[in-house]
N, C-alpha and C positions, 0 to 999 in steps of 0.2 A: 561808345561802341562796346567797350568791355562789359558794361552793364547789360546791354542787349544780348551779348553773347551768353552771359550767365542765365538770362531768362530763357533763351532758346535751348540751352543745354538742360535746364531744369524741366522744360516742357517735354523735351525728348525723353528724359529719364522717366517722367510720369507716364508718358505714352507707352514706353517699353514695359514698365511695370504693369500697366493695365493689360497689355497684350499677353504677358506671361501669366498673369493671374487668371485671365479668361481661358488661356490654353490649358491650364492645370486646375480648372474649376472642379470642385468636388461636391457631390450631393450627400448630405447627411441622411442616412436611412436607419431603420431598426432591423437588426438581424443580418447584417452583412456577413457572409461566410457562415451562415447558420448551420451548415453541415458539420462544423467543428463542435457544435453543441449536442450532437447525437450521442447517446450513451452506448458504447460498444460492449462493455463487459457485462456478463450475466449476473455476477455477484452484486455489483453496484445497482444494476437495474432492478434486482429483486428487493433491494433496500430502498426503493423509491427514488433511485438515481441520486442519492445523497453522496455522490462520488467524492467530493472534496473531503469528507470525513472518514472515508474508508481507507484502511491501511492494507497493503499487500495485494491490491488488485492492479496488476501491471497492465491491464487493458484500459485503465483510466489515466494514462500518462498525460492526456490532453488537459485534464483538470488539476490533478495533484502530482506534479513532478517532484514534490518534496519527498515522496516515499522512496525515491531512488537512493537517498542517503542511507537506507537500511538494507540495500541489496547486498547479499552475501554470495549469491550464486547466479550464474547465467540462466535466464528464463526466456523461453519462446512461447508466446501466447497467440491464440487465434480465436476468432468469434465469427458467427454467422447469424444473421437476422433476416427473416422474410417478412416484409411488410405487405400491405394491401396493394392490389393491382400489380403483383409480381415485381414490386420494388425490393431490392436486396441491398444489404449493408454487410460488407466483409471487412474485417479489421485484423491486422497482424502487427505484433510488437516484439521487440527483443530488448532485454535488460542486461547490461554488462557492468558488473561491479568494478570499481576502481579503488585505488589506495586512499588512505586518509579519510575514510568514511564518506566516500563519494560514489556516485553511480551515473551511468550514461544509458539513455534509452532512445531507441529509434522506432518509428511506427509508420505503417503504410495502410491506407484504407481506400475503399471504393464504395460509393453510394450512388445507385442508379438503377435503370431498367433497360432491358434488352428486348429485341424483337417487337418493336412498336410499329404497327402497320401505318402507312401513310400513302397518300395519293398526290402526285404532283399536279400543279395547276394546269388545267387543259386536258389532262389524261382521263379516259373513261374509267368508270368503276370496274375493276376486274371481277371476273366470275370466280366463285369459290373462295379459296384462301390464298390466291396468287397475288399477294400484296407485296409492295416494297416495304422493307423494314429498316428501322434505324435504332440507335442506342443513344441514351443520354446518361451522363455520369459526372460525378465530382470525384476527383482524385486528390488525396491529401497525403503529404509527407511531413512528418514531425520529427524533431530532435529535442530531447529533454535532458536536463542535468540537475542533480541534487546533491546537497552536502549537509552534514550535521555540524552544529556549532554549540557553544555554551555548555560544555560538559554534558552532551547528549540531551539537552533540553530543547533545542531549537533546530528544526529542519527547514532548509530553504531549497527552492526549486525554480528553474527557468525552463520555458518551453517556447519553441518557435515552429510555426506551421506555415506551409506553402500549399495553396490549393489551385488546381487547374480544373476549370469547368468546360465541358464539351456538350453544348446544347445547340439551340438554333444559332447562337453565336458563342464564340469561345471567350474565355476570360481567365485572368490570374488574380489570386488573392493571397493575403498573408495576414498573420496575427501573431503577437507575442504575449505570453502569459507569465505571471509570476505568482508563486504560491508559497505558503509557509505554514508550519505547525509548531505550536509551543506547548510544552508539558506543564500544566498547571499543578497537578499533583499526580499521585500514582494512578495510572489507568484513566486519567481525565485530561483531555487535550482540547485545544481550540485551534482552528485552522482558518486561513484567509486566502482568498484568490482575487488577484487583480487581473481581470480578463481584458485583454486588448490594451495593455499599457502602451503598446506601439500604435494603438487604434487597429480596428479590424477593417481592412480596406480591400477593394476589388476593382479591377480595371477590365473593361470590355473592349472587344474589337471595334465597336462603334465609336470609341473614344470617351465613353462615359466612365466616370470615376466615382465610386461610392465608398463610404466609410461609416463606421459606427463608433461612438465614443466609448471610452473605457467604462467598465463596471466592476463593482466590488461585491464579494460574497463572504459570508461567515459560515462556519461549521463547528459542531461540537461532537465529541465522541467520548464514550465512557464504557469501561469494561467492569463487569461484576462476576468474579469467580464463584461458582456454586459447586463445592467439593462433593456433596452427597449426590449430585447428578452427574459427576465426572465431566464437567464442562464449565462454560461461562456464558453469560449474557453480554452482548455488545449492543450499545444503543448509539444511533447515528442521527444527526439532524443537520440540514443545510438550509440557509436562509434564502430569501429572495434578494434581488439586487438592491443596493443601498442608494445609488446615485440617481436613477432614472425611474420614471413610471413604467410599469410593465403589466401587460394584459395577462391575467391569471385565471380567467374563466375558460375551462376546457370545453364547456358546452357551446361556445361561440355565440352566446346570447348578447345581442346588441343592447338590450335594455339594462343589463347589469353594469355596475360600475366597480372598479377596483384598480389595483396596481398602485396604491398610494405608497409613498416613502415612509420610513420609520418615524420621522419627526412630524409627518402630517397625520398619519393614522397608524399607531403601533399595532393595533389588532389586525387591521387589514394587511399590514406588512407581514405579520406572523402567519397569517393564513396563506400567504404565498410560498411558504416554506415547504419542505419535503423531509421525509425521514423513514427510518426502518429499524427493526429489531432483529438480531441474529443470535441464535444459540448454537455454540460450537462445542461439540463433544471432543474429549481428549483424543479419541481414536480417529478423528478426521472427518466425521459427518457433521454437516451444518444445515440448519433450517432457518429460513428468512421470511419476513413479511414486512410490507411497508406501504406508504402512500406517496405517489409522485406529485400530489397536490393536496394540501390540507383543505381546499375549498370543496371537495367532493369525495365521497367514499367510492365513487365509480372509478377512481384512479388507483385502486388497490393493486399491489404487486406481491408476488410470492415466488419462492424458489428454494433450491437446495444445492448443496455442493458436497463433494467427496474428494478427500486427499488419499491417493493410493501410493503406498510405499515411499512417501515423501517427495517423489520426483514427478508425479502426475496429479493434476488438479482438474476436475471436471465440474462445471457449474451450469445450472439451468435456471431460467427466469420466465415467469408469466406476467405480462403487463396488460391490464385492462384499460379501457378508455371510454368515456361517456358517449363518444360519437363514432369513433373508428373501431375496426375489428381488433380483437385481442392480438397481442404479439408474443411469439415464443422466441426465446433467445438462448443460444448454447455457446459456451466458450470452453476452451481447453488450454491449460498451461503445462509446459514440460521443461524440466531442468536436465540438461545433458550431464552435468557434474553429479547430481544426486542419483542419476541412473546407475552409475558405476562406483560411487563412493558413499561412505556414511556421512551424515551431516557433521559439519564442523562444530566446535564449541560455540555456544550461544554468544553472539557478539555484544550487541547493545541491549542488555536485559533491563526491563523495568524492575521496580522493587518487588512487585508481586511474583514475576517470573523468577527472579533471583532467589526469593525466599522459598518458592516451590522447589527449585533445584537444590537448595540447601537442605530441605527436609528429605528429599529423595536420595541424596548422595552421601551426605556426611554421616548418617547413622551407620553406613556400612564400614567406614573407617573406624568409627568408635567401637563397633562390634568386634572388629579384629583386635583392637587394643585391649578390650575387655576380656576377650577369649585368652589372650596371652597372659594377662594378669591372673585369670582364674586357673590356668594351667600351672603357673608358678606356685599358686597357693595350694593346689591339690597335691603337688609333689614337692614337699619341703625338703626331702632328702637328696634331691637332684643337685648336681653341682657341675662345675666346669670340668673339662678333661684333666687328666693327671698332671699334664705339663702346665703349670701355672706360675705366675710370678709371686714373689713374697707378698706383694701388695694385695693380691687377690686372696691369698690365704688369710691374711690379717682381716680383710673385710668379711670373711666367712667364719670368723672365730665365734665360739658359743657364748651365750650370754652368761651362763653359770661360771663364776670365777674359779670354781674348783676344778674345772676341766682344762687341761693344758693342750698345747698345740699338737703334741704327738698323738694323743688319744683322738683328736679330731681328724688327723690324717688317716689313722687306722680305720676310723668309722667311715670316712668318705670313700676310701678305696673299696670297701665291701658293698657300697650302694651302687645301683645302676647309674650309668653315666648318660646324660641327655644333653643335647646341644640347645642352649637357650636362644631365644629370639634376640636379634641384634638391637631391636627397639625396646626390649624389656629391661627393667632395672634389676641388677643381681639381688636375689632374695637371701638374707642371712639365714644360715642353717642353725637351728636350735635343737640340741640333743638333750634327751632326758637322762636322769641318773641310771635308769634301768638299761638304756642302750649302752651306756658306758661300761656298766658292770658286765654286760654280755661280751 
């Protein structure tokens, strides 16, 4: 009997497991929560959407949360994009610097369309424009965190996103991302993004559950100062995914084949990358150009940016597409602290920036010291005030052994008195025989 009880209990266990697994069955899809992959920032969009490699674009917190480790001021950023068929994408983010080289970021976005006309089943077609209208949208809320490690060489970031979809049926989605950047050498960095390490999942009102497997991306960035042009070149590149096949043909041509992984076809994998070049002038003006896909030149991007008084940054991007209409994107970033205060001392400077600061600041200090030394040499007869210690008088004794201390005191009292610099070394007074005879 005990043996039969064990068999029955095992059967009940397996039946319960089957019911639970069927109730929570999930369908693996490609591009779950694809709204999170839309590029919000105009700066990164003008650089071919190589967002993972771009530093200082706080509208790209979805991809590179690692840049929060460099946040020194609070920034509020906004962007607006108008797509085809009156579809709009609005994005807002805020960056809050924390102690110990940390930063916190929050973001909110809406992607959707409004005033879509529709007719209910069984209703007649209305005359004119008296249609019923509806709206569809994806709402996303994101929280990001970043911190710097390993003597300012490694930046790490984590981001979590929650999505609410309001369409013909509603649904919820979530995704967690992890990003990092490592300094290989001066102005040369490598970055990585593990997208969807929690998996990218969505649940619908119908009870259907979808998810997409994690994916990994690489990125490189390099800066080249050009002093005679008063600026620097910045080069950015971001790879295609490493783990899975990915359709990379923007023409939607079914006869073409692509999307191979790096170990299957390295050249095809490289063609799925994106990149851009930026030239940034020292006075705040920037010009950009890029490709959102290396498979076609019809994916060219371009744009410009301007930093105004350190506290306001305005960026614009133009994005072409081989099939759809071009897209214009505008973004604005504002710092309340820099609006009323001067920038703080540069925090985590790389070697190039530190050397540039050394060249621009230290000569002023050296110039002050040199001027003090030259003044002391031009006025050898100057000395300290009449009230001096015996030690000071002895240090100012003449080199000529024939001159005694009394003659030195007589000569120094007739000379004009000047107050020496506190940093300058006292200069010995040397008197000639002619001055002593006088």
